[in-house]
N, C-alpha and C positions, 0 to 999 in steps of 0.2 A: 232909670228902669230900662231894661233892654226892650227894644221893639221886636215884633214878630220876625221881621226881616233879619235883624242881627242874630236872633236865636237860630234861624234857619241857616245863616252863613256859618255859625259856629258848629252846628250839627254836620254840615257838609264837610267842614275842615276835619272834624273828628273821624268821619267816615273815610275820608281820603287818607288819613294816617293809619287807620286800622286795616284798610284793604284797598284794592284797586279802585281808583276814582276815574271814571271815564267821561271825557268830553266836556267837563266843566269849563266854561269860558271860551270854547272854540266856536268859530263860525266860518262859513264860507265867505271869502272876500274880506278877511280880517284886515288886510293891508290896503284896501281900496283907496283910502284917503291918505294914509301915512306913507305908503310906498307903492303906488299903483302899478309900477312896472315889475314888481318883484317876481310874480309868478311867470310872467313872460320871459324874464331873464333866465329863470331856472329851466324853462322849456327850451330856450335857445341853446343853453349849454348842453342839454340832452341831445338836441338835434345835431349840434356841431361835433359831438364826440362819440355818441353811441353807435352811429353808423360805421365808425372805424373800429369799434370794439363792442359788438352787440352782446357779447357774453357778460358785459358789465351790468346789463339790465337785471339779470338774475342775481348778481352779487349785491346790487343795491336794494332789491327787495329783501334779501337775506339780512343785510345790514340793518335795515329798518326793523325787521322782526327781532333781531338780536338786541337792538337798542330798546325796543318797547318792553321786552321781557325782563329787563334789568332796570329798576328804578323808574319804569314808565318811559314814555317816548320823550325823553329830555335831551337827546343828543349826547349823552354821556359816553357812548361807544366811540365818539369822535375824538375824545380827549387823549392827549399824550401823557406819559408819565416819565419822570426822571429816574425812577427806580424800577421800572418794568412791572408795575403793579396796577396798570390801568385795565379797563375792560378789554381794549384791543390786544392786550398782551396775553389774555386767557386763551387756552388751547382752542376752544370753539371759534374764536375770533381771529386767529392768526392767519387764516386763509381769506379773510375779508378783503375785497378790493373795491376801488372806486372813491377812496378818500380824496384824491386829487380833483375829481369832478365837483365834489361838494365844496372844496376850497376855491375852485374857479367861480362857482356860482356865488359863493359868499363874497369874494373879492369884487365881483361885478356889482352886486347889490350894494355893498358898502360904499362904492363910488356914487351911487344914486341916492342912497338913504342911510347914512351912517348910524349904526346903533339901533336900528329899528326891527330888522327881520332876524329871527332866531335861527340858529343852526339846526335845531330840532325840526323846525318847519321846512327848512331847505331839504333835509334828509327825507322827510315825508313826501314832499313834492317831487323830488327827483327820482325817488323809487317808483312813483307812479308814471312820471313823464318818460323816464328811460325805457320802461316797459312798453309804453305806447309807441315810442319811436321804433323800438326793436321788433315788437311783436304785433302791434296794431290792436290790442285789446286783451281782456276787458278793461274798461275805464272805471275808476271809482272816484268818489268825491274825496277831497282832502280839505276839511275844515282847518283853518289855521288860527294862530294865537298862542301856540306853545312857547314856553320860555325854556332857556337852557339850564341844565343842572350843573352843579359845581363839583360833584363827587363822581369818581369813576374807579371802581375797584375790581380787580381780576377775580377775587374769590367770590364776589357777588355774581359775576358772570357765570362762573362754574356752578354756582348753586341754583341759578334761575333759568338758564338756557336749557331746553330739553335736549337730551342726548339722542343720537341716531340709534343707540342700542336700547332705548326705552321700549317697554311693552305698553299695551294699550292703557292699562290702569295708571302707569306712571305718566304717560302722555296726557291722559284725561285730567289727572290731578294737577299737572303743571299748567295746563290751559285754564282750568277752573280757578286756580290761584290768581289769574290775571283777568278774571271776569269773562272768559271765553268758554263756550260749551263744546260738546262733542261734534256738533255740526260744524262749528268753526274749525275744529281740529281737522276734520276730513277735508274741508274746503281749502284751508291754508296749506295743507300738505300737497294740494294740487299744484302749488307753485313749483314743485319738483318736475313738472312737465318741461321746464326750461332749465338750462344751466348744466354745469359739470361738477364732478367731484374728482378725488384722487384715490388711486389704489392705496392700500396701507390701512393701519388700524384707524377706526374700529371696523371698517368695512371688510378688510382682508380676513378677519377672523371668521366671517361667514363662509369664506371659501376654504380656509386651511386649518382652522383650529377652533371650531365653534364651541365645543364643550371641553376643550383642553386635551382632547385625545386625537388630534390631527384629523378631525372630521369636518364636514361642511354642514351648514344650517339646513336641516331637513324641511324647513318651511319654504326653501328656495328651490325652484325648478332645477332638477339635476342636470338637464341639458344646458341650461343657462349657466350653471356653475361651471360645467366643463368648458363651455365656450369662453367664459371670462378667464379661466385659468390658462387656457391655451393661447388666447389672442390678446388679452389685456393685462391682467394682474398675474404675471407669470411666476412671481415668487412672493412669499409672504412679506418680504422686507421691502418690496417696491412701494415707495412713498411718492413717486413723481409722475407716474403715468396717469394721464387724464382719461376719465371715463365719463360717458354721457349718462345723466340720470334718467333720461328718457330716450334710449337709443333710436336713432333715425328720425327723431322729431324734437331734438333738444333746443332748436331755435324757433319752434312753433308752439304757441300757447293753445293747447287743444286737450282733448279727452284721452290721449294715448297713455298718459301717466296712469290713469285708473285702469286702462286696459292691461297695462304691464302688471299692475298690482294684482288684478284678477287672475292673470296668468302665472302668478307667484314669481314675478320677475322684477319686483321692486328692489331698488338697490340696497336700501337700509332695513334694518330690523324694524325701525319705526314705520316704514312703508308697509311691510308685511303685517304689522300689528293692526292695521286698519281692518283687516279681514277677520280678526279674532273677536271683534265685538259684533254681535248679531245686528244691532240697529245700524251701525256704521256700514257694515257689509251690505245690508239691504239698501241703504241710501245710495251707495256707489252703484250697485248692480241695477236697481230698479228706477233710479231717478237720474243720477249724473250721467251714466253711460248711455242713457236714452235721450238726453237733451243737452246739447252744447249751450243753449240759451240758459238753462237752469244753472249750469256750472258758472257761466260768466256772470249772471245776475247775482247769484248767491256769493260767489267769490268776492265780488266788488263790495257787498255788504260786510263780509267778514274782514276785508282789508280796512274798510273805513272804521269798523268797530275796534280792530287791533290798534289802529293809529291813534286812538283816544285813550289808551291805557295810561293811567297815572300821570296825566299831563300836568305840567306846571303852568299856571296862568296868572294873570293879574300882576302882583308885585313879587311873586315867588321866583326864585332863581335869578337869572340875568339874561341879557342879550350879549352873547360873546362877540368880541371884535374879530377874533380868529377862532375857527371851529375846533382847533386842536389844543387851545389854551384857555384857561379861565381868565377873566379880566383881572 
């Protein structure tokens, strides 16, 4: 006869199959006894490399986000494919950077504790640590104990990663499918206060051909449109010019992203969409823009929540020896 505990374990397993299962089996200091230097090694890698390329901090947060939205936070975005069909081959992931830092951290940890620390945990830790080294805050907790997935599929990445062209309803549905609410959506969008993007589709459509008639997006400030067309994205076909997501403040984690959004100068349609929902608009204008502490505190909570989406723990998955290859 099954015990109450075994029944509960079975119910949890069913729930995790049917929908996002957050945080089961994770805890702070998971490697305290099995690999006590693991988190310090990841931090050292961040300190040694991010100062030379601080823009990688934003890339690593983005990579962590993209990983968690496809099969949960299982490191599947790190896997290579022999036929070009892995998550990292999908269009939204082709501009991801920072894989070499994760490989450096993994190699250093493997020398200390072979086969103990997952690549999924390394990605979650270095996303936080690189940000702290480059920007100084906010800090968030990273409970560990994730295990690595064995499956990585580009079509799943396309189906699950929210597009920068999404409207609010699409964004809300995408986040809800991962157990995140609209507040998390607004807060995690705030990561656009750091980092860069490129001219070209889908962003260039907002400037040159929004409705297919050679027009610009009317939700975007017309003076900002004119400035971008004159000084940055000078042609619709420019796919290489770098553009700051938060002009003048893209290396500083602050409230200026929300100020840009309020001024109708958010870079992507998904940024502009935050103002189309009354509750989200009110939260931005009446709480976030009035309190940096509110932003930092709540952003940290949402990052910790996101980092626990669909994790593999216990005997599920594996601990990869190399982050780009299954064992």
